Residue, then its C-alpha position, 0 to 999 in steps of 0.5 A: m709096840g714101842a717103848q711105853k711112857t706114862v702120861s698124866f692129864r687132867m679130865d672132867a670127872g664125868k668123862v672119867e666116869a663114863l670112860d670106866e663104865l665103857a671099860a667094864q662093859t667091854r671088859r677092858d681097862r681105861t688105858f686100853l680105851l684111852n690108848e684107842a682113843v688117842d690112836a684114832w685122833l691121831d689117825l684122823h688128824s694125820y689123814q686131815q693134814r694130808l688132805v690140806e697138803a694136797g689141797m694147798k698143792a692143787a691150789e698152787e698148781g692152779r687146780f681149783v674152782d673159782n668163787t663164781e663157780m663154787r657159788k654156782r655149785l653150793a646154790g645147786l646143792k642147797k636147791a637139791a637139799s631143800k627139795k629132799r626136805s620138802p614133803k611130797a604132795 
């Protein structure tokens, strides 16, 4: 673990209460849970950024689905989803 630095911010009182309840249930302190949450958020957004960059690179290389083909694919997905939702006779 690198050097630590104290950070302060405001949070809705209800969220603090929920955080404290979770801390008590898991026998962890609030700081541990907040660090876990920030780590997860940073990991998720780093992953999303890599996906965006890969998509932009693919588009620049001409590797993408044109609008007409995408509409066909979405219509097919919509039709398949509606069949799953309709009750069987």
